[in-house]
C-alpha positions in Angstrom: -1.0 -39.6 26.5 0.4 -36.1 26.2 -0.6 -33.2 28.2 -3.1 -30.6 27.4 -3.6 -26.9 28.1 -6.5 -24.3 28.3 -10.2 -24.8 27.6 -12.9 -22.2 26.7 -15.6 -21.7 29.2 -18.5 -21.7 27.0 -17.4 -25.3 25.4 -16.6 -26.4 28.9 -20.2 -25.8 29.8 -21.5 -27.7 26.8 -19.4 -30.5 27.4 -20.6 -31.0 31.0 -23.2 -33.1 29.4 -20.4 -35.8 29.3 -17.7 -37.0 26.8 -19.2 -39.1 24.0 -16.7 -41.3 22.4 -17.4 -41.9 18.7 -17.2 -45.2 17.0 -17.2 -46.0 13.2 -19.5 -48.0 11.0 -18.9 -48.6 7.2 -19.9 -45.9 4.7 -23.4 -45.9 3.5 -25.1 -44.6 0.3 -24.6 -40.9 1.4 -21.1 -41.1 -0.4 -21.1 -41.8 -4.2 -19.6 -45.0 -5.3 -17.3 -42.8 -7.4 -16.0 -40.8 -4.7 -15.5 -44.0 -2.4 -13.4 -45.6 -5.5 -11.4 -42.5 -6.4 -10.4 -41.9 -3.0 -9.4 -45.6 -2.3 -7.4 -45.2 -5.5 -6.7 -41.7 -6.1 -6.5 -40.5 -9.9 -3.1 -39.6 -11.0 -3.5 -35.9 -11.4 -3.6 -35.6 -7.5 -0.2 -37.9 -6.9 3.3 -36.7 -6.6 5.3 -35.6 -9.7 8.9 -35.2 -8.5 11.9 -33.6 -10.1 13.8 -36.1 -12.3 17.5 -34.6 -12.1 19.0 -35.6 -15.2 22.8 -36.2 -14.2 24.3 -38.2 -16.8 23.9 -39.5 -20.4 20.3 -39.9 -21.5 19.3 -43.2 -23.3 16.0 -44.3 -24.5 16.5 -47.4 -22.4 17.3 -45.6 -19.2 14.6 -43.1 -19.6 12.1 -46.1 -20.0 13.4 -48.2 -17.0 13.5 -45.1 -14.7 10.2 -43.9 -15.6 8.5 -47.3 -15.5 9.9 -47.7 -11.9 8.7 -44.4 -10.9 5.1 -45.4 -12.0 4.9 -48.9 -10.9 7.2 -49.0 -7.8 6.9 -45.4 -6.3 3.5 -44.6 -7.5 4.4 -41.4 -9.0 1.9 -40.2 -11.8 4.3 -37.7 -13.2 8.0 -36.3 -13.5 9.5 -32.9 -13.9 12.6 -33.5 -16.2 15.1 -31.3 -14.6 18.3 -31.0 -16.8 21.6 -30.0 -14.9 24.7 -28.0 -15.7 28.0 -29.6 -15.5 29.5 -29.2 -12.0 32.9 -28.1 -11.2 33.4 -30.8 -8.7 33.2 -33.6 -11.3 29.5 -34.3 -10.8 27.6 -35.0 -14.1 25.6 -32.5 -16.1 23.0 -33.5 -18.6 24.0 -35.0 -21.8 22.9 -34.3 -24.5 23.1 -30.7 -23.8 19.9 -28.8 -23.2 17.9 -28.1 -26.1 20.3 -29.4 -28.6 18.4 -31.7 -31.4 19.9 -34.8 -29.7 18.4 -33.5 -26.2 15.1 -33.0 -27.9 15.2 -36.5 -29.3 15.6 -37.9 -25.7 12.8 -35.5 -24.7 10.8 -37.2 -27.2 11.5 -40.5 -25.5 10.2 -39.2 -22.1 7.0 -38.2 -23.8 6.6 -41.3 -25.6 7.1 -43.4 -22.4 4.9 -41.1 -20.4 2.0 -41.9 -23.1 2.6 -45.6 -22.9 2.5 -45.5 -18.8 -0.3 -42.9 -18.4 2.1 -40.5 -16.8 2.4 -36.6 -17.1 5.5 -34.6 -17.9 6.0 -31.3 -16.1 7.7 -28.9 -18.4 10.9 -27.6 -16.3 12.1 -24.5 -18.3 16.0 -24.3 -17.9 18.9 -26.1 -17.8 19.5 -26.1 -13.8 18.4 -23.4 -11.8 17.5 -20.6 -11.4 15.3 -20.2 -14.3 16.1 -17.6 -16.8 19.5 -18.8 -18.0 18.4 -20.5 -21.4 20.9 -23.0 -21.0 23.4 -20.2 -21.3 22.2 -18.8 -24.3 21.1 -15.6 -22.7 24.4 -14.7 -21.5 26.2 -15.9 -24.8 23.8 -14.3 -27.5 22.3 -11.4 -25.4 24.4 -9.9 -22.7 22.6 -6.8 -22.6 19.6 -8.8 -21.6 21.2 -10.2 -18.3 20.6 -9.2 -14.6 21.5 -5.9 -13.7 22.9 -4.4 -10.2 22.6 -0.9 -8.6 25.7 0.5 -7.2 26.6 3.3 -5.2 30.2 5.0 -5.5 30.7 7.6 -2.8 33.2 10.5 -2.4 33.4 12.5 1.0 34.3 16.1 0.6 34.3 19.1 2.8 32.9 22.4 1.4 33.3 25.0 0.1 35.0 22.7 -2.6 35.2 22.7 -6.3 34.3 19.2 -6.9 35.3 17.5 -10.1 35.1 13.6 -11.0 34.3 11.2 -13.9 31.1 9.2 -13.8 31.7 5.5 -12.8 30.9 2.9 -15.5 27.4 1.8 -16.1 24.2 3.7 -16.7 23.9 6.6 -14.2 20.5 6.9 -12.8 21.2 9.6 -10.1 23.9 11.5 -8.5 23.2 13.0 -5.1 25.1 15.4 -2.7 23.8 14.8 1.0 25.2 16.7 4.0 26.2 14.4 6.7 24.9 16.5 9.4 21.7 18.3 8.3 20.8 15.5 5.6 20.3 18.4 3.0 20.3 16.9 -0.4 21.3 18.0 -4.0 20.3 16.0 -7.0 23.3 16.9 -9.3 22.3 15.2 -12.8 22.2 18.7 -14.3 25.9 19.2 -13.5 26.9 16.1 -15.4 28.5 16.7 -18.9 30.7 14.7 -21.1 30.5 11.9 -18.3 32.1 14.2 -15.7 30.4 15.9 -12.8 31.5 19.6 -11.7 29.8 20.9 -8.7 30.8 23.5 -6.2 30.0 21.8 -2.9 28.9 24.3 -0.1 30.1 24.7 3.4 29.7 21.5 5.4 30.6 17.8 5.0 29.2 15.9 2.0 28.6 12.7 0.7 28.8 12.8 -3.2 27.1 9.5 -4.5 27.0 8.0 -7.7 23.9 5.5 -8.5 24.9 3.6 -11.4 23.4 0.3 -13.0 26.1 -2.3 -14.0 25.8 -5.8 -15.6 25.7 -8.2 -12.5 27.7 -11.4 -12.0 26.0 -14.9 -11.6 26.0 -17.5 -8.9 25.3 -20.7 -11.1 26.5 -22.1 -14.5 25.4 -19.0 -16.6 24.2 -15.6 -16.3 20.3 -15.2 -15.9 17.9 -12.9 -17.7 16.9 -9.6 -16.2 13.6 -10.7 -14.8 12.1 -7.1 -14.7 13.0 -6.3 -18.4 10.0 -7.6 -20.6 12.0 -7.3 -23.7 14.8 -9.5 -22.1 12.1 -12.0 -20.7 10.4 -12.5 -24.1 13.7 -13.2 -25.6 14.3 -15.9 -23.0 10.9 -17.3 -23.8 11.6 -17.5 -27.4 14.7 -19.5 -26.7 13.4 -22.0 -24.3 9.6 -22.1 -24.1 9.0 -21.6 -27.6 11.5 -24.3 -28.6 9.5 -26.9 -26.6 6.1 -25.7 -28.2 7.7 -25.9 -31.9 8.8 -29.3 -31.0 6.2 -30.8 -28.6 2.8 -28.8 -28.9 0.9 -31.9 -29.8 1.4 -33.0 -26.2 0.3 -29.7 -24.6 -2.9 -30.1 -22.6 -2.7 -33.9 -22.5 0.9 -35.5 -21.4 2.1 -31.8 -20.7 -0.1 -29.9 -18.6 2.2 -27.9 -16.4 5.2 -25.7 -16.7 7.7 -25.1 -13.8 10.1 -22.2 -13.1 12.5 -22.1 -10.5 14.1 -19.5 -8.0 13.2 -16.2 -10.1 14.0 -13.3 -8.0 17.1 -11.7 -6.2 19.0 -14.7 -4.4 22.4 -13.6 -4.1 21.6 -10.4 -5.9 20.0 -8.1 -3.4 20.8 -5.2 -5.3 19.2 -6.3 -8.6 18.0 -3.3 -10.6 16.7 -2.6 -14.1 17.0 -0.1 -16.8 13.4 1.4 -16.7 13.3 1.9 -13.0 13.0 5.5 -12.7 10.3 5.6 -15.4 8.4 3.0 -13.4 8.8 4.7 -10.1 7.5 8.0 -11.4 4.6 6.3 -12.9 3.7 4.4 -9.7 4.4 7.2 -7.2 4.1 10.5 -9.1 7.3 12.0 -8.4 11.1 11.8 -9.7 13.0 9.2 -7.9 16.5 10.8 -8.3 16.8 12.8 -5.3 15.8 10.2 -3.0 18.3 7.3 -4.1 20.5 7.8 -0.9 17.5 6.6 1.2 18.5 3.0 -0.3 21.3 3.1 2.0 20.9 5.9 4.6 18.7 7.6 6.7 17.7 10.7 5.0 15.2 12.2 7.5 11.5 11.7 8.3 10.7 10.6 4.8 13.1 7.8 5.0 10.6 5.0 5.6 8.1 6.4 3.2 10.8 6.7 0.2 11.9 3.2 0.7 8.6 1.8 0.7 8.1 3.3 -2.7 11.4 2.2 -4.1 11.0 -1.5 -2.9 7.3 -1.4 -4.0 8.5 -0.3 -7.4 10.8 -3.2 -7.7 8.2 -5.6 -6.5 6.0 -4.3 -9.2 8.5 -4.5 -11.9 9.4 -8.3 -11.1 5.7 -9.1 -10.8 5.0 -7.9 -14.2 8.1 -9.3 -15.7 9.2 -12.9 -15.8 6.1 -14.4 -14.0 3.5 -12.5 -15.9 5.1 -13.3 -19.3 5.4 -16.9 -18.3 2.0 -17.1 -17.1 0.6 -15.5 -20.1 2.5 -18.0 -22.5 1.3 -20.9 -20.5 -2.3 -19.8 -20.6 -2.0 -19.1 -24.3 -0.8 -22.8 -24.8 -3.3 -24.3 -22.7 -0.8 -25.2 -19.7 -1.0 -24.1 -16.1 2.5 -22.6 -14.6 3.8 -23.1 -11.5 7.2 -22.2 -9.8 8.6 -20.0 -7.1 10.8 -17.3 -6.3 13.8 -17.7 -3.7 12.9 -17.2 0.0 9.0 -17.2 -0.6 8.8 -18.2 3.2 11.4 -15.9 4.7 10.5 -13.2 7.0 11.2 -10.3 4.4 10.5 -10.6 0.7 12.3 -7.4 0.0 15.6 -8.6 -1.0 14.3 -12.0 -2.4 11.2 -11.6 -4.4 10.1 -8.2 -4.1 6.5 -8.9 -2.6 5.2 -12.8 -2.4 1.5 -11.6 -3.1 2.4 -9.6 -6.3 5.0 -12.1 -7.6 2.1 -14.7 -7.9 -0.4 -12.3 -9.5 -0.1 -14.0 -12.9 0.8 -17.5 -11.8 -1.8 -20.2 -12.0 -0.4 -22.3 -9.4 1.2 -20.5 -6.6 4.2 -22.7 -5.1 6.0 -22.6 -1.7 9.6 -23.9 -1.5 9.8 -26.5 1.5 13.4 -27.1 1.6 16.8 -26.9 3.7 15.5 -28.9 6.5 12.2 -29.9 8.3 10.1 -26.9 9.5 12.4 -24.4 7.9 10.5 -21.5 6.9 7.2 -23.0 8.5 5.5 -19.8 9.7 6.0 -18.4 6.3 4.4 -20.9 4.1 1.0 -19.5 4.7 1.9 -16.4 2.7 1.8 -18.3 -0.4 -1.5 -20.2 0.2 -3.1 -16.7 1.4 -1.7 -15.2 -1.9 -3.5 -18.0 -3.7 -6.7 -17.4 -1.5 -6.8 -13.7 -2.7 -6.7 -14.5 -6.2 -9.2 -17.4 -6.0 -6.6 -19.9 -7.4 -7.6 -23.6 -6.3 -4.4 -25.3 -6.3 -1.1 -24.7 -4.4 2.0 -26.5 -4.8 5.1 -27.2 -3.1 8.7 -28.3 -4.0 9.6 -30.4 -1.1 12.3 -32.1 0.7 15.3 -30.4 -1.3 18.5 -30.3 0.8 17.1 -32.1 3.5 20.0 -34.3 5.1 20.1 -37.8 3.8 21.2 -39.4 6.9 18.2 -38.3 8.7 15.5 -38.5 6.1 13.4 -41.5 6.5 10.0 -42.7 5.5 8.2 -40.9 8.4 9.8 -37.5 6.9 8.0 -38.0 3.9 4.6 -37.7 5.9 5.7 -35.2 8.4 6.7 -32.4 5.8 3.8 -33.2 3.7 0.9 -33.1 6.2 2.5 -30.2 7.9 2.1 -28.2 4.5 -1.3 -29.6 3.7 -2.5 -28.0 6.7 -1.2 -24.8 5.5 -3.0 -24.9 2.3 -0.8 -27.0 -0.1 -2.5 -29.6 -2.4 0.0 -30.5 -5.0 3.3 -32.0 -4.2 6.5 -31.8 -6.3 9.0 -34.0 -4.2 12.8 -33.4 -4.6 13.5 -35.8 -6.0 14.7 -38.6 -8.2 18.2 -38.8 -10.1 18.9 -40.3 -13.1 22.4 -41.4 -11.9 21.6 -42.1 -8.1 25.2 -42.6 -7.5 25.9 -38.8 -8.0 23.3 -37.1 -5.8 24.4 -33.7 -4.8 21.4 -32.3 -3.4 19.9 -34.7 -0.9 17.8 -36.7 -0.2 17.1 -39.5 -2.7 13.6 -39.9 -3.1 13.0 -42.4 -5.6 12.8 -46.4 -6.3 16.5 -46.2 -6.1 16.6 -45.4 -2.4 16.7 -48.5 -0.5 15.3 -47.1 2.6 12.3 -45.2 0.9 11.5 -47.5 -2.0 9.3 -49.7 0.1 7.3 -46.7 1.5 6.8 -44.8 -1.7 3.8 -46.3 -3.0 1.7 -45.9 -0.1 3.3 -42.2 0.2 2.0 -41.5 -3.2 -1.5 -42.8 -2.5 -1.7 -40.6 0.9 -0.7 -37.5 -1.0 -3.2 -38.2 -3.9 -6.0 -38.9 -1.6 -5.1 -35.7 0.5 -4.8 -33.5 -2.6 -8.0 -34.8 -4.3 -9.9 -33.5 -1.1 -8.0 -30.5 -0.6 -8.0 -28.8 -4.1 -10.3 -26.3 -4.8 -13.2 -25.1 -2.6 -13.6 -22.5 0.2 -11.0 -22.5 3.0 -12.7 -21.4 6.4 -10.7 -19.1 8.5 -12.1 -16.6 10.9 -9.1 -14.5 11.4 -7.3 -12.1 9.1 -3.7 -11.1 9.6 -2.4 -8.0 7.9 0.7 -8.7 6.2 3.1 -5.8 7.3 4.7 -5.1 3.7 4.9 -1.2 4.7 7.1 -2.2 7.6 9.3 -4.6 5.7 9.7 -2.2 2.8 10.1 0.8 5.0 12.9 -0.8 7.1 15.1 -2.5 4.6 18.3 -0.9 3.4 21.2 -2.2 1.4 24.3 -3.3 2.7 23.2 -2.7 6.4 26.2 -4.1 8.6 23.7 -5.7 10.8 22.0 -7.6 8.2 22.2 -11.3 9.3 21.4 -12.9 5.8 19.1 -12.3 2.7 15.5 -12.9 3.7 15.8 -12.2 7.3 16.7 -8.2 7.9 13.4 -7.1 9.6 12.9 -4.4 12.1 13.0 -5.5 16.0 9.2 -5.0 15.9 8.4 -7.4 13.2 6.5 -10.5 14.6 4.0 -11.5 11.9 5.8 -14.8 11.5 5.8 -15.4 15.2 1.9 -14.6 15.4 1.7 -17.0 12.5 3.2 -19.8 14.5 1.0 -19.0 17.7 -2.0 -19.2 15.7 -1.2 -22.3 13.8 0.8 -24.4 16.2 -0.3 -23.3 19.7 -3.8 -21.7 19.6 -4.9 -23.7 16.6 -6.9 -21.2 14.9 -6.8 -21.0 11.1 -6.1 -17.4 9.7 -5.3 -15.9 6.3 -2.8 -13.2 5.5 -4.1 -9.9 4.0 -1.9 -7.6 2.0 -2.5 -4.0 3.3 -2.5 -2.7 -0.5 -5.0 -5.4 -1.5 -7.2 -4.8 1.5 -8.2 -1.5 -0.1 -9.7 -3.4 -3.0 -13.6 -3.8 -3.3 -13.0 -7.5 -2.9 -12.7 -7.1 0.9 -16.2 -5.8 1.9 -16.9 -4.6 5.5 -20.2 -5.7 6.4 -21.9 -6.4 9.7 -18.8 -6.4 11.8 -16.9 -8.7 9.6 -14.6 -8.5 6.6 -15.5 -10.5 3.6 -13.2 -11.6 0.7 -15.6 -11.6 -2.1 -14.3 -14.4 -4.2 -16.2 -16.5 -6.7 -15.4 -19.9 -5.0 -12.9 -19.3 -2.1 -14.7 -16.6 -0.5 -13.9 -16.0 3.2 -15.2 -14.2 6.2 -13.1 -12.8 9.1 -14.4 -11.8 12.5 -11.1 -10.6 13.7 -8.5 -8.7 12.1 -4.8 -8.9 13.8 -2.3 -5.9 13.2 1.1 -7.4 14.0 4.0 -5.3 15.3 5.1 -2.5 13.0 6.0 1.2 13.2 4.8 1.8 9.5 1.7 1.5 8.0 -0.4 3.0 5.0 -2.7 5.8 6.1 -5.3 4.4 3.7 -5.0 0.8 4.9 -5.4 2.3 8.4 -8.4 4.3 7.6 -10.0 0.8 6.3 -9.1 -0.7 9.8 -10.9 2.0 11.6 -13.9 1.7 9.3 -14.0 -1.9 10.2 -13.7 -1.2 13.9 -16.2 1.7 13.5 -18.8 -0.9 12.0 -18.3 -3.1 15.1 -15.1 -5.1 14.1 -12.6 -6.7 16.5 -9.1 -5.4 16.0 -6.1 -7.0 17.7 -2.7 -5.4 17.8 0.1 -7.6 18.6 3.2 -5.6 19.5 4.4 -2.2 18.3 1.5 0.0 17.1 2.7 2.0 14.1 3.3 5.9 14.1 4.9 6.2 10.7 3.4 6.4 7.4 4.3 4.8 4.1 3.1 7.8 2.4 5.4 10.9 2.7 4.3 13.4 5.1 1.4 11.4 6.6 3.0 10.5 9.9 0.7 12.6 12.1 -2.5 11.0 10.3 -1.0 7.6 11.3 -0.6 8.6 15.0 -4.1 10.2 15.2 -5.9 7.1 13.8 -4.1 4.6 16.0 -5.1 6.8 19.0 -8.7 7.1 17.9 -8.7 3.1 17.5 -6.6 1.8 20.4 -6.6 4.9 22.7 -2.9 4.6 23.0 0.1 6.6 22.2 1.8 4.6 19.5 5.4 5.7 20.2 5.1 4.4 23.7 2.7 1.3 22.8 5.3 -1.3 24.1 5.1 0.1 27.8 1.3 -0.3 28.2 -0.3 -3.5 29.4 -3.3 -4.9 27.6 -5.6 -2.5 26.6 -9.4 -3.0 25.6 -11.5 -0.6 24.2 -15.1 -0.7 22.7 -17.0 1.8 20.8 -20.7 2.5 20.1 -21.1 0.0 17.5 -19.9 -2.7 19.9 -16.4 -2.4 17.9 -13.5 -3.9 20.1 -9.8 -2.9 19.8 -7.4 -4.7 22.0 -3.8 -3.9 22.1 -1.4 -6.6 23.2 1.9 -5.3 23.8 3.6 -8.7 24.6 1.6 -11.4 22.6 1.7 -15.0 23.7 -0.5 -17.9 22.8 -2.5 -17.2 26.3 -3.3 -13.6 26.0 -3.8 -13.8 22.2 -6.3 -16.7 22.6 -8.2 -14.6 25.0 -8.3 -11.6 23.0 -9.7 -13.8 20.1 -12.2 -15.4 22.3 -13.6 -12.0 23.5 -15.7 -12.1 20.2 -15.3 -15.4 18.3 -17.2 -18.6 18.6 -14.5 -20.3 16.7 -14.9 -22.8 13.8 -12.9 -25.5 15.2 -12.0 -26.0 18.9 -10.0 -28.6 20.5 -10.9 -29.5 24.0 -8.5 -29.9 25.8 -6.1 -28.2 23.3 -3.3 -30.6 23.0 0.3 -29.3 24.2 3.1 -31.2 22.5 6.1 -32.0 24.7 8.7 -31.5 21.9 9.2 -29.4 18.8 9.5 -32.5 16.5 6.2 -32.2 14.5 3.0 -30.3 14.9 -0.8 -30.9 15.4 -2.7 -28.7 12.9 -6.0 -28.6 10.8 -7.5 -27.2 7.7 -11.4 -26.6 7.0 -12.6 -26.5 3.4 -16.0 -26.4 2.1 -16.1 -28.2 -1.3 -19.2 -29.2 -3.4 -21.3 -28.6 -0.5 -19.3 -30.8 1.9 -17.3 -29.6 5.0 -13.9 -31.2 4.7 -11.7 -31.1 7.9 -8.1 -32.4 7.7 -6.3 -33.1 11.0 -2.7 -34.0 10.9 -0.3 -34.9 13.8 3.3 -35.0 12.5 4.8 -35.4 16.1 6.2 -38.6 17.6 3.2 -38.4 20.3 -0.4 -39.6 20.2 -3.3 -37.0 20.0 -6.5 -37.5 21.8 -8.8 -34.7 22.2 -12.5 -33.7 21.7 -13.3 -31.6 18.7 -15.9 -29.0 18.4 -17.1 -28.0 15.0 -19.4 -25.1 13.9 -22.7 -26.5 12.6 -24.8 -29.6 12.8 -22.9 -32.1 10.9 -23.3 -35.6 9.9 -19.5 -36.9 9.9 -17.6 -39.4 7.8 -14.2 -40.4 8.8 -11.8 -40.9 5.8 -8.2 -42.2 5.9 -5.6 -40.8 3.5 -3.3 -43.7 4.9 -5.4 -46.7 3.4 -8.2 -45.2 1.6 -10.9 -46.5 4.0 -14.0 -44.5 4.9 -16.4 -44.8 8.0 -19.2 -43.2 9.4 -18.6 -41.4 12.8 -21.7 -42.7 14.5 -21.4 -41.0 18.0 -20.8 -37.5 17.2 -23.1 -35.3 19.3 -24.8 -32.2 18.8 -25.1 -29.0 21.0 -26.0 -25.5 21.1 -23.8 -22.6 22.1 -25.3 -19.2 22.1 -27.9 -20.4 20.1 -25.6 -21.7 17.4 -25.4 -25.3 16.4 -22.1 -27.1 17.2 -20.9 -30.9 16.8 -18.6 -32.5 19.0 -16.5 -35.7 18.4 -13.7 -37.6 19.8 -10.4 -37.4 17.8 -7.5 -39.9 18.2 -4.3 -39.4 16.0 -1.3 -41.9 16.4 2.1 -40.4 15.8 2.8 -39.2 12.2 -0.9 -39.7 11.0 -3.6 -37.7 9.7 -7.4 -38.0 9.0 -10.1 -36.5 7.1 -13.7 -35.8 8.5 -16.3 -35.3 5.9 -19.9 -33.9 6.6 -22.8 -34.7 4.5 
């Protein structure tokens, strides 16, 4: 048995009545016959639908044989046909070529076979990834519609000096002179004539910067579309999505129910720009961006952070209202659901990867998290995607999973480890990566198909495990008592192009940024579920402050937060901070974990940010890391707790000052290694409380679980489909509230559901 840590005193007192170990009896008539049957043999809609990489010459016979094996041997209920471009290393691409008449004939074979086998076909939208290449047609036929890049061409001069220079190639968006010492700036567009700049530089040392938009290069087989240009995206849709509609519309809504897009964003192109950027910036922010372009590279003074926020928020809006919106609208118009993802959706910063992960999924029916590279990579960021789905009240969250895991270390247990970790973080639909038409030429491991000798025997049981889990986890309301403010203003205000200390795309964040570390502490150590709250969306009427709580007023997935965590940041919106203070003034619990903000994401509002922080926390924000833990209470019983150096212990104690949490583990298991996690998720669906407990580690978990409410519980195994009554669950009172207590035993790499009736 593993070691354990910490106990909550109120629950210890309740448990002094003695440990009652549960036993199980067969399910009785409280569960419907259909529910029991469906859980035992889950419907295909909930089972895995993997990528099927088409590397080689498609034949009618080959298609039928592989799809038959996928269904009958692996238990997969659908496939996503992923055509591939030819590789320079000699690896085979897809033949016939993408969207040729011959390719469409073979795709018809796929649909015919799917109908015969009662399978679904996920409509992958391009030839290889990223989406938006249209199989090379965008670059070949419409080069003006391909991705653009923002360049800075800079000259240094010492004034006074009569400066003359020709304009660099590309579309000139701005030209600015900035004094290197005083940071005084002049926007010089008025001095440009006939593609030449003539300007008399005053005394001082000046950077003269030309900001131009040029056609960008590409990192895959073909150039991609300008994702932020709606005219360009519509042309791409005409050349891809509409071709499938013209040929296979009869299958929409039956055999084809879902579309898939891949890596739509800024991967390997952090300076992606678009032609109407200046116009959109002015529309959103109310002022001309041209004098402010140097902030994208340099410190320009006190306005730097606010201006960067304005720039990167504009780019996020342009991306969200470009490709994902138009594809989402096309899918909806054609009776389909769309899923897909941008690059780096789990990374610490979205700024140079996808703009803003919340806004990106605004128009996507099924948000998707990309669980790739290796086990647990990006794990603390996966809740961003399910939190975005929570805000938009979207019942399904998908994952593209296992891509680029190492073949040598990938085994049948890894199938379960990764899946159950993601289920606990809000995922409920699985797209494994994946099957290969020619299994001898797999160039993105691992091979997850009947052709894998080591995995084939395990795939049928795995498919049923996924099907049972997704059947219970799709839809409903997720119960989480804690909201964590997503620090978008900090991420956007900090980021700059070509910073010499930028480690890699997706990871350039300020030293104060710790929201993903807090995510890990809450999920993996304290084991209290939470939801990320976008600071801009927090201002919506959807978030109502009522009786010391924050309520997310959705039709189905409504949530109630009794604590709000402000993670480390220097930059925040005044409006967001004002609503945080409103919550605190009405009796709410606000916890700061790290640096307190003192800069505003609105120009000229820094003093207001400092004053509001002092009013709430009674701490000078610029010195906030030098304090010990501070606790302040107002007349309405609101509490503000500042923890300069958060850890699992002091964060747990802060949460417990006010919360009787929804799920509590006594003792709270402490794993001896980082291989695997012990997690949970609680949903309410069709009037039933559904708890999913997962242990992806190699250790046995044994603990008592205390649940809010007086519950009659059944245990349902996603591994074998059995359902049993937990007879010896006991009921108790804590602070005049009902709770239910029961023993939980989880073997290594296993999971269970508890269901109340």
